[in-house]
C-alpha positions as CSV (number, residue, x, y, z in Angstrom):
1,M,60.0,-17.1,-7.8
2,L,60.2,-16.7,-3.9
3,P,59.0,-19.7,-1.7
4,Q,55.2,-19.2,-0.7
5,P,55.5,-18.8,2.8
6,M,58.5,-16.0,2.7
7,A,56.5,-14.1,0.0
8,L,53.8,-13.6,2.4
9,A,56.0,-12.6,5.1
10,Y,57.0,-9.9,2.7
11,S,53.6,-8.4,1.7
12,P,52.4,-5.8,3.7
13,E,49.1,-5.9,5.5
14,A,47.5,-3.0,3.7
15,A,49.3,0.7,2.2
16,P,49.9,2.8,4.6
17,I,47.4,5.5,3.5
18,D,44.7,2.5,4.3
19,Q,46.3,1.5,7.8
20,I,45.5,5.2,9.0
21,A,42.4,5.9,7.0
22,G,40.3,5.5,9.8
23,E,41.6,8.3,11.5
24,L,41.4,10.6,8.3
25,G,38.3,13.0,7.6
26,A,36.3,13.8,4.9
27,N,39.4,15.9,3.7
28,G,41.8,13.3,3.5
29,L,43.4,15.0,6.6
30,P,43.6,14.0,10.5
31,Y,42.0,18.0,11.0
32,A,39.6,19.8,10.0
33,L,41.5,22.3,7.5
34,P,44.7,21.9,5.6
35,I,47.6,23.5,7.0
36,H,49.9,24.0,4.2
37,P,48.1,26.3,1.8
38,N,47.6,28.9,5.1
39,L,51.5,28.9,5.6
40,V,52.1,29.1,1.6
41,H,50.4,32.2,1.3
42,L,52.5,33.6,4.2
43,T,55.2,32.6,2.4
44,I,54.7,34.2,-0.2
45,G,53.3,37.5,1.6
46,L,56.4,37.2,3.8
47,F,58.9,37.6,0.4
48,V,57.4,39.8,-1.9
49,I,56.8,42.2,1.0
50,A,60.9,41.9,1.9
51,I,62.1,42.4,-1.8
52,A,59.7,45.1,-2.5
53,F,60.1,47.2,0.5
54,D,64.0,46.5,-0.8
55,V,63.0,47.7,-4.1
56,V,61.9,50.7,-2.5
57,G,64.5,51.4,0.0
58,A,67.2,50.6,-3.4
59,L,65.4,53.7,-4.8
60,Y,64.7,56.2,-1.7
61,P,66.6,58.7,-3.6
62,L,64.0,59.1,-6.6
63,E,61.5,59.3,-4.3
64,K,62.6,60.9,-0.6
65,R,61.2,64.2,-2.5
66,V,57.6,62.1,-2.6
67,F,57.6,61.3,1.2
68,R,59.0,64.9,2.2
69,F,56.1,66.4,0.3
70,L,54.0,63.9,2.2
71,A,55.5,64.7,4.9
72,L,56.2,61.2,5.9
73,P,58.7,60.2,8.4
74,I,60.3,57.8,6.5
75,T,64.0,56.7,5.8
76,R,65.9,54.8,3.9
77,G,67.1,52.3,6.9
78,G,63.6,51.8,7.7
79,F,63.0,50.5,4.2
80,H,65.8,48.2,4.3
81,D,64.7,46.7,8.0
82,V,61.1,45.7,7.2
83,G,62.9,43.8,3.8
84,W,64.9,42.2,5.7
85,Y,63.3,40.7,8.8
86,N,60.3,40.1,6.6
87,L,62.7,37.7,4.5
88,L,64.3,36.0,7.7
89,A,60.7,35.6,8.7
90,C,59.9,34.3,5.7
91,A,62.9,31.4,5.8
92,L,61.9,29.9,8.8
93,V,58.2,30.2,7.5
94,T,59.1,28.5,5.1
95,F,60.8,25.3,6.8
96,F,57.2,24.6,8.1
97,T,55.5,25.4,4.9
98,V,57.5,22.4,3.1
99,A,57.7,20.0,6.1
100,S,53.5,20.6,6.1
101,G,53.1,20.1,2.3
102,F,55.1,16.9,2.0
103,Y,53.2,15.7,5.0
104,E,50.0,16.3,3.3
105,M,51.2,15.5,-0.1
106,L,51.7,11.7,1.4
107,T,47.8,11.6,2.4
108,A,46.6,12.8,-1.0
109,V,44.3,11.0,-2.7
110,P,43.3,12.7,-6.3
111,L,40.2,12.2,-8.4
112,P,40.7,9.7,-10.3
113,G,40.6,10.2,-14.5
114,V,42.0,14.1,-14.2
115,V,44.4,16.2,-16.2
116,S,45.3,19.3,-15.3
117,T,45.4,22.4,-17.8
118,F,48.8,22.1,-17.9
119,G,48.0,18.7,-19.1
120,L,49.7,16.8,-16.3
121,G,48.7,13.9,-14.1
122,S,48.0,13.8,-10.4
123,M,50.9,12.5,-9.7
124,T,53.4,14.4,-12.2
125,T,51.9,17.7,-10.8
126,M,52.5,16.4,-6.8
127,L,56.0,15.6,-7.6
128,W,56.9,18.5,-9.5
129,H,54.8,20.5,-6.8
130,G,57.0,18.5,-4.1
131,V,60.4,19.0,-6.0
132,G,60.0,23.1,-6.3
133,G,58.7,23.3,-2.6
134,V,62.3,22.2,-2.0
135,V,64.0,24.1,-4.6
136,L,62.2,27.3,-3.3
137,L,63.2,26.7,0.1
138,T,67.2,26.2,-0.8
139,V,67.0,29.8,-2.3
140,I,65.1,31.4,-0.1
141,T,67.4,30.1,2.3
142,A,70.2,31.2,0.5
143,M,68.8,34.6,-0.5
144,T,68.8,35.1,3.7
145,V,72.4,34.5,3.9
146,W,72.7,37.0,1.2
147,R,70.9,39.6,2.2
148,G,72.3,39.1,5.9
149,F,75.9,39.4,4.4
150,Q,75.3,42.4,2.4
151,R,73.2,44.1,5.8
152,Y,76.1,43.0,8.4
153,R,79.2,43.0,6.3
154,W,79.4,44.0,2.8
155,R,77.0,47.4,2.6
156,R,76.9,47.8,6.5
157,D,78.2,51.3,6.1
158,M,76.1,52.0,2.7
159,G,72.9,53.7,2.3
160,R,71.7,51.3,-0.5
161,Q,72.0,48.0,1.8
162,V,71.1,45.9,-1.1
163,Q,73.1,44.8,-4.4
164,W,70.9,45.3,-7.3
165,L,71.3,41.9,-8.4
166,Y,69.8,40.7,-4.8
167,L,66.5,42.3,-5.8
168,L,66.7,41.0,-9.8
169,V,67.1,37.7,-8.2
170,G,64.2,38.3,-5.8
171,L,61.7,39.7,-8.9
172,G,62.9,36.4,-10.5
173,M,61.5,34.5,-7.5
174,F,58.0,35.9,-8.5
175,A,57.3,34.5,-11.3
176,L,58.8,30.7,-9.9
177,L,56.2,31.8,-6.8
178,G,53.4,32.4,-9.4
179,L,53.8,28.7,-11.5
180,H,54.8,26.7,-8.3
181,G,51.5,28.5,-6.6
182,T,49.5,27.6,-9.9
183,L,50.8,24.0,-9.2
184,G,49.3,23.7,-5.9
185,A,46.3,25.2,-7.1
186,Q,45.7,23.2,-9.4
187,L,46.1,20.0,-6.9
188,A,43.0,21.4,-5.3
189,A,40.7,22.9,-7.4
190,E,41.3,20.3,-9.9
191,F,42.4,17.1,-8.5
192,G,40.3,17.5,-5.3
193,V,43.4,16.7,-3.1
194,H,42.2,17.6,0.5
195,I,39.1,19.2,-0.5
196,A,36.0,17.3,1.0
197,A,33.6,18.2,-1.0
198,D,35.3,17.1,-4.1
199,Q,36.2,13.8,-1.9
200,L,32.9,13.1,-0.8
201,L,31.4,13.8,-4.8
202,Q,33.8,11.1,-5.4
203,A,32.5,8.8,-2.9
204,G,29.1,9.1,-4.2
205,V,27.6,11.1,-0.7
206,D,25.1,13.7,-0.8
207,L,26.8,16.9,0.5
208,H,23.8,17.9,1.9
209,T,23.6,15.5,4.7
210,A,27.5,14.9,4.7
211,L,28.2,18.3,5.8
212,P,26.9,20.8,8.3
């Protein structure tokens, strides 16, 4: 056992979250609305659009008669352009998505005694959501590099700008994004993370007087 003076020297005054508690609002954040959920939906939207347009571009020979019948001035390259630029934007946005997610996770105060519909506790759910965010960021970044090589090197002179394997990986990512998003939704809806109303109710505050 350490001598008493040394033990006191290694004892922090308060936990980090308690040290900044006075600067946080009812939602547990220093700003009114969480940033991470909004960036998450932007990431998902950009990725889905990127893969969807590349799928349409890959299947263009089967669809071009329909486009001609509808008198739509659409080219195969146009679909692939949308796919590429949306994926590139997705990769850039996702860095901020993951960064904001980790910041907001550090200030998270889940409701006690709650178990999610997956049978997980709040800490386990946050850990899986955090690890999953890093994994998805890695995969999206790798897919962007892969997509860039297809566009500018491997399939530069081909009509179909993407490989079938790339599209299969992209479609598989839809399932991972759905699972990962469900974990994030559980943190908010079931554990009350950064939900002002849930946190105020847990503290025994009257919502009619606490909220505008």
